[in-house]
N, C-alpha and C positions, 0 to 999 in steps of 0.2 A: 683531632688526628692526634694522638701519641708517640712518639717517637723517645725512647730510652727516657721514658718515665717523665714525661715532659710534654701535657697538653699545651699544642701550640694553638689550637681555637677558642684558649681563654682567655679573656680580658676583664678588663677593669667592669663594666655595666653589668657580670654574672653577681658582682657583690651587692647591685643596687637593684636586683629583679626579686619581685612577687615579694616573698617575705622581709626583702631589704629593702623595697621603695621607700621606708617612712625612714630608713638611715641618714643621719648626715654625710653627705659623700666626700669621702676623698678618697677614692678609689677611682674616679673614672677624673680622665685628664682634660676637661672641657674646664674653659674658667667660667667661673662659678656670673649670676647673674648677669646671664646671654641668653641669645643675642639681644644686644638692646632697642631702645625704641626705633630710632630710625630704620634699622634695618627689616626689624620687623613691618614695617611701615611699607618700606621697598619692595619684600616680597608680596605683602599682600595685591599690592598694587598691579603687581604683574599677573596676578590671578586671571584680571580679565584678558588675557591672550591666552589663556590652556585651548582653545579649540585651533589654532593654531600650532604647527609643528616648531620644535624647539629650535632657532636661529644664534647658534653661538658664534660667529660672528665678531660682534661688538665687544663680546667681554672675553673672547682670546685676545682681542688688542689690546684689552683693556689690561688683562695679566702680561702682555709683553711688554707692553710700555710700562709697567711699575718696575718691569726688571730691566730696560733697556733693550729689549731683545725682537727682531720681526718675529710677526707672529708663525712663518715656521718652522719655529723653536718652539710653539708650544701646542701643550693639547690639553683639553678641560677633560678631567675626569669626576666620575661618581663619587669621590672621596678618593683619598690617597692609596685605600685599599686596592679598588680597584685597579690603578695603576702596577701593581705587583703582580697582581692575575695577567695583567695584559704583556709583561714582560716576558714572564714565564714561560706563555702562550707564542710570544710569537719573534722572540731574540733564539737565534739557534746556537745553543751554548754546549761545552762537554764539560765545563769542570767550576760550575758555580760555585762559590764561598761567601757564606752570611759571618760577620761578625759577631757573637754574643759575648754577653748577654745583651738582648736586644727584641723589639717589637718582633713578634713572633710569624705573623704573616708573611711576609718577604719568605720563608724556609718552605711555611706549609701552601704557598701558591705554588711555589717552585716542586714540592713533592705531589702537588696534585697534578702537575702537568708532566711526571715522571721523571723528574731530573732525580740524580744521585745527589745529595747536598754536603759538600766540605762545611766544615765546622772552624772558625777560629774562636778559640776561646779565651778574653779577658780574665785577669787576676785581680782579686781582691788586693792582693799582697801590691799590684801594680796600680791599685787605683782606679782598677778597670781603664784603664788608657793602654793603648794600641800601638804596638809595636809593628812595625810597617814589615819588620824581618820576620814575622812570624805569619803574612799571607804568602802562600803559596807562588810561584814565579808564572805555574801554569795555570793558574786562573783565570778565567775568560769572563769573568762575571765576578763581582764582589757589590755584596750590600754593606753597606755602614748607615750606620744613624747617627746624627747629628743636629743640635745636643741628645743623646741616646737616652731609650726608654728603655729600662727604668734606672741605671745606673748614676742621668743626672749630668756625666760626661759632657764637657765640650771641645772635641779633639781640634787641635788646629788646623784651618785650614789648607796651612803650605804642606803638612803632614799627609792628608788624606788627599791633595792634590797630586801629592809623589806615589800612591798609590797608581796612578796612570799608566797603562804600555798599551803599544800596538798590538791591535788584536781583541782589546780587553775592554769589557763594558766597566765601569763604576759608576754604580747606584749608591747615591747618598739620600739616603731621608732627612729631610729639613724641616720636620710635620712639626715640627715645637722651635725653628730658627726665630718666628718672630713672637717669641715669649724672652728672647735674650737681646738686652737693650744693645742698640745699635747693628742687633742682626753679625756683632764682630762672628767670623769665623766662618759666615755664609758664603758656597759657593754657586749659588742662584745668581745668572746675569754672566756666568762665566762662560768664556767662546773659546779660551784658550787651552783649555785641559782635553783632552785627547777621550773620546767614547766617556764625556761623564753627562750620566743622568741624575738632575734633581728633582724630588719631588716635594711637591706644598699641600699643606691642607688647610683649610680656611675652615674646618671643624671645631681646629679646637679653642684657639684665641674669641672667635665667635660665637660659638656657643652651637652649630649648624650640623653638629651628630647627627640627627633626623634627617637631615636635608640630603647627604652625602655630596659633597664639591670639593675637589681639589685638581692641582692640575702636573704636568709633565714638563720640564723645559731639557731638554735634549737639540741635537743634531737635529737637520733638516731629514735625513732618512732614516732616523732613529723614530723619527715622528710618525713617519709615514706607515713603516712599518707596524707599530704600537696602534695605530689608526687604522689600520689593516685591519686588526684581528676584533677591534670594538665593535658592540651592535651599534644598530641605527640607534641616532639622538639620544647617547645615552645618559647627557647630563639634561635633565628637566629643565621649562624656561623658570622656574623660582628659584632654582639652585644657578642659572646663568645670572640671573639678577644681582642673586644676593654675590656672586664672585664679580659683577662689576662693581657693584657697591662698597665691597671690603678691598678693590685694590687702590679706590679713590685716595686723593690727599690727605681731604678732611677723616678716612676711615685712618689712614697707615700713622696721621701722627695721636689719632686716637688709641689706635694698637701700641705706640709707642711708650703713650704714658702707663696703658695698663703693665708693658715689659719691666718701666721702672718699678711700680709696685709690687709687680709679682715679685722683684728681687728684694726689695725691702722686706716684704710677705717671709717670703722664703728662709731668707736669714733670722726672721723673730723665731720663725718654727725651727731653725734647724739649732739655734740659741733657745731654745726649749727644752728642745729632745736633749742637749748636751748635757742638762741637769740631772739624766736618768743614767750617766755614765757609769757610776758607779754601779746599777743595778743593772748592769751588761747591755745598755743600749745604746746604740753604737750610727751613726751617720755615715754613710757613704762618699767622700767628697775630694776637692770640692764642685758641691752643688751648683749646675745653670743652669737648669729646667726649672717648671713650674711643678717640679715635684719630687722627693730624699726617696734613696732608696737606703732602708734601714735594717740593719744587723739586730736581732734578739734571742735571746732563747728561746723557745718553745714558743716559735711564731705564728705556728698553728693556733696552739689554745688562745695566747695575744690577742688576734685577730677575732676569735670568736668571744672572746670577755669583753671584748672591744664592742662589737657589734649589739652583747647585752646592756653595753651601757649607750646604745646608740649610735654608734660610727661606723663607717665604713669603709674600712683601708684592701689595698689590693695586696694578694699573696703574689709570693715572690718566688715559689718553686715551680712555678712552670715554665717558668724561663730559661733554656740552657746555659748552664754555668752559674746556676744558682740553685741552692737549694730550700731546707725544709726549715733554716732560721732567716728568713729575708720576706720584708713586706716592703710594697712604695706604698708613698704617702702624698698628694697631692697637694700642693700648696693654697691656703683658702686665709682671707681675713681673719685680725690679729682677734676678734670675736671666737671666730669658730673655732681659730687654734686653741686660744684661750680653755674652752671646753674638753675638747681633745688633748690638750696635754694635762687636764686633770684627770681623764677618765685613766691614760696611759699611767698616770701616778698610780691610782686606783689599782689597776694592770698587775704592772710591774711590779709595785710592793705588795703586793697580796702574792706573787709568787719567789 
């Protein structure tokens, strides 16, 4: 889907398909070396129950307990992306607005459902931070990511909650919040913000993009509306087993440790990229997610030259609000980053 020159259906996995399958992947925002062995074992154990229809009650209760919510405030989905489709189809809205640059699937889903979508475009000179006054007062659906893909901005929870209005649905995509140490600025679990809908994904931190598992947290009446728009048995038995496992206390502790490692590795990547500032490389910041947004001249050519050296990064020009001078780079371990930085030096030095 192309709008205003932006391909809303382009995602990072396109960089590592087909002829990119052998590249070092810094394009997809899934944590490396996942899923862990214990999670693979839990998923494999669920396969003996495939003859029965999926029963999501235990997983739903586990997610509810993880956030301190009643089960009627939880809906399990086939990845967070399914939730965007459900919201677009089930909610009766007149003026939806999406805050960009951000994950493009919410706007694509709204447009597919026949909605005319407004945009609030955040600016580089403002650090891609939102001025709440920029959101139209009559918007009855507002979508914002936190932390935001691809800018890596972590917006204050109080500021986002301040966008709530009577008659407005406020959708906050927290797909990467569990990669933020302490999940500071999270709104998941809040019941005091009117119209709040929080989306979470289990695919990023746990490496389950191929299994498709996420969930929605919202008021019971909103959950019922979304559930009516879902097909029967939308989440498979293995995905349900994964959901239950990933919200257990040991898993949450492991995710918390991983978030601190990611933060340290991100600072290492940012510091390394800063060495090329004199050659026109600039990292948008302060970055708070497991990826960074990088501005560099000739970004398209740089991306192709990095591919020739064995590294895949995500093009940024498909995000509304960004042009052809942007790239998104996933955070990886220091050994991988060292090799990537050598490739960057060779590319921008040659330019």
